C-alpha positions in Angstrom: 33.6 -67.3 104.3 30.3 -65.4 104.4 28.5 -68.4 106.0 31.1 -68.4 108.8 31.0 -64.7 109.6 30.0 -63.7 113.1 27.0 -61.6 113.6 27.6 -58.1 112.3 31.0 -59.0 110.8 32.1 -57.9 107.4 34.9 -59.1 105.1 37.5 -56.4 104.1 39.9 -58.4 102.0 40.8 -62.0 101.1 44.1 -62.9 99.6 46.5 -65.8 99.1 50.2 -66.1 99.4 52.4 -64.5 96.7 52.4 -66.9 93.8 56.2 -66.9 93.4 56.2 -70.4 95.0 54.5 -71.6 91.9 57.4 -70.7 89.6 59.2 -74.0 89.8 56.0 -76.2 89.5 54.7 -74.1 86.5 58.1 -74.4 84.8 58.2 -78.1 85.4 54.6 -78.4 84.1 55.7 -76.7 80.8 59.2 -78.1 80.2 58.9 -81.7 81.4 56.1 -82.7 79.0 57.8 -80.9 76.2 61.1 -82.7 76.8 59.2 -86.0 77.1 57.5 -85.5 73.8 60.8 -84.7 72.1 62.4 -87.8 73.8 59.5 -90.1 72.7 59.8 -88.9 69.1 63.5 -89.5 69.2 63.0 -93.0 70.6 60.4 -93.9 68.0 62.8 -92.8 65.2 65.4 -95.2 66.5 67.7 -92.7 68.2 68.7 -94.9 71.1 69.7 -97.7 68.7 72.0 -95.3 66.9 73.8 -94.5 70.1 73.9 -98.0 71.5 73.5 -100.8 69.0 72.4 -103.2 71.7 69.1 -101.2 72.1 66.8 -102.8 69.5 63.3 -101.8 68.4 61.9 -104.1 71.1 63.0 -101.5 73.6 60.9 -98.7 72.1 57.7 -99.4 74.0 59.5 -99.6 77.3 61.5 -96.4 76.7 58.3 -94.5 75.7 56.5 -95.8 78.8 59.4 -94.7 81.0 59.2 -91.2 79.5 55.5 -91.0 80.2 56.0 -92.3 83.7 58.6 -89.6 84.4 56.1 -87.0 83.2 53.4 -88.3 85.5 55.8 -88.5 88.4 56.9 -84.9 88.0 53.4 -83.5 87.5 51.6 -85.6 90.2 54.4 -85.7 92.7 55.8 -82.2 92.3 53.7 -79.6 90.5 50.2 -80.6 91.6 50.9 -80.9 95.4 52.6 -77.5 95.4 49.7 -75.9 93.5 47.2 -77.5 95.9 49.2 -76.3 98.9 49.3 -72.7 97.5 45.6 -72.8 96.6 44.7 -74.0 100.1 46.2 -71.0 102.0 44.0 -67.9 102.4 44.3 -64.9 104.6 41.1 -63.2 105.5 40.7 -59.8 107.1 37.4 -58.8 108.5 36.4 -55.8 110.6 36.8 -57.9 113.7 39.5 -60.5 113.2 42.3 -61.9 111.0 41.9 -65.5 109.9 44.5 -67.7 108.2 43.3 -70.9 106.7 45.4 -73.8 105.5 44.6 -76.9 103.4 42.0 -78.1 101.0 41.5 -81.7 102.1 43.0 -81.5 105.6 42.0 -78.1 106.8 43.2 -76.0 109.7 43.1 -72.4 110.7 44.1 -69.9 113.3 42.3 -66.6 114.1 43.3 -63.5 116.0 40.8 -60.8 117.1 41.9 -57.3 116.0 41.2 -56.1 119.5 44.0 -58.3 120.8 46.7 -57.1 118.3 49.2 -54.7 119.9 51.4 -54.1 116.8 51.7 -55.2 113.2 55.2 -55.8 111.8 56.6 -56.5 108.3 59.7 -58.5 107.4 60.9 -58.8 103.8 63.7 -60.5 102.1 65.3 -58.9 99.0 63.2 -61.0 96.7 60.1 -60.2 98.6 60.9 -56.5 98.4 61.2 -56.8 94.6 57.9 -58.6 94.4 56.2 -56.3 97.0 55.4 -59.2 99.3 56.4 -59.9 102.8 55.7 -61.6 106.2 53.3 -59.8 108.5 53.7 -60.6 112.3 51.0 -59.8 114.7 52.0 -59.1 118.3 49.2 -60.1 120.7 51.2 -59.8 123.9 51.2 -63.6 124.3 54.2 -65.9 123.8 55.0 -66.4 120.1 53.8 -64.4 117.2 51.1 -65.0 114.6 52.7 -64.7 111.2 51.1 -64.3 107.8 53.8 -65.6 105.4 54.5 -64.2 102.0 51.5 -61.8 101.8 51.2 -60.0 98.4 51.0 -56.2 98.4 52.1 -56.5 102.0 52.1 -52.7 102.7 48.6 -52.3 101.5 47.4 -55.4 103.5 49.0 -54.0 106.7 47.3 -50.6 106.1 44.0 -52.5 105.9 44.7 -54.1 109.2 45.6 -50.8 110.9 42.5 -49.1 109.4 40.3 -51.9 110.7 41.9 -51.7 114.2 41.4 -47.9 114.2 37.7 -48.4 113.4 37.0 -51.0 116.1 33.9 -50.1 118.1 34.6 -49.6 121.8 31.7 -52.0 122.5 33.3 -54.9 120.6 32.9 -58.1 122.6 36.4 -59.5 122.0 37.6 -59.1 125.6 41.3 -59.4 126.1 41.6 -61.6 123.0 43.7 -64.8 123.0 44.8 -67.4 120.5 44.2 -70.9 121.7 45.6 -74.0 120.1 43.4 -76.6 118.2 45.8 -79.2 116.9 48.4 -77.6 114.5 46.6 -74.2 114.4 45.0 -71.7 116.7 41.3 -70.8 117.0 39.6 -67.6 118.2 37.8 -68.6 121.4 34.8 -66.3 121.6 32.1 -64.5 119.6 31.9 -60.8 118.7 28.8 -58.8 119.4 28.7 -55.6 117.3 25.8 -53.1 117.6 24.5 -52.3 114.1 25.3 -48.6 114.6 29.0 -49.4 115.0 29.7 -50.8 111.6 31.5 -48.2 109.5 33.1 -50.7 107.1 31.7 -51.3 103.6 32.3 -54.6 101.9 35.7 -54.4 100.1 36.2 -57.8 98.5 37.9 -58.2 95.2 40.4 -55.8 93.5 44.1 -56.5 93.4 44.3 -58.1 96.8 41.8 -61.0 96.2 43.7 -63.8 94.5 
C-alpha cells in the first residue's frame, strides 16, 4: 500500500473482514481429515467386510483412496477458496480516501475520497452486534452506496473515518469527488495534492484493527 499512496498521503488503518466467515472452513479443515483418518483405520482393519460380507480385502485400497479424495475435495474445494477470498479483502483508510480491495489472483478495488463522503452509516445483524462487526455505508450523494461489509470493530473504524474527515485540509484537491466504475469495482478518478503543512495525521498502522 505504501508504494501506491498519493503524494502526502498517510495510512491510518488497514483491516480485513471479520473472520467469522472462516468458522465453517476451519471446522471442516479440522474435522474432515480426522474423520477420514478414523475411516481409513476402520477400513484397513476390515470393518466394511464385517458389515457387508461382499466387501473383500480387495476393496481396501479403493475405499482408502475414496476417503483421501473426499478430504482433498473438501479442503481444496471448500476450505481453501474461502480462506483465499477472506485473505484477499482489505479495507484501507488513509487521511484522504477509503480503499476497498478484493482478490489475490484476480484483483479489483473501489476508492472513495473522504471529501466526497456526506455521511457514514452502520448496519448490524444480531450476530454482528455480538461480534462487534458491521457494515459501513458511505453516502457520497451519487446513486448507490459504497459499502464496507463485515468490518471488525465497526464503531472504532467509523470513528477513524469521521476523525479523518474532520481533519481534511481545506486545500485538498479532491474536488467534488466521484466514484467511477472500472469493471466490477469503482476507482477514484483524480490525484490529491496536500501541502506539507496540512498533514496532522501520524501513521497509525497496526494494533487491534490491522488483521
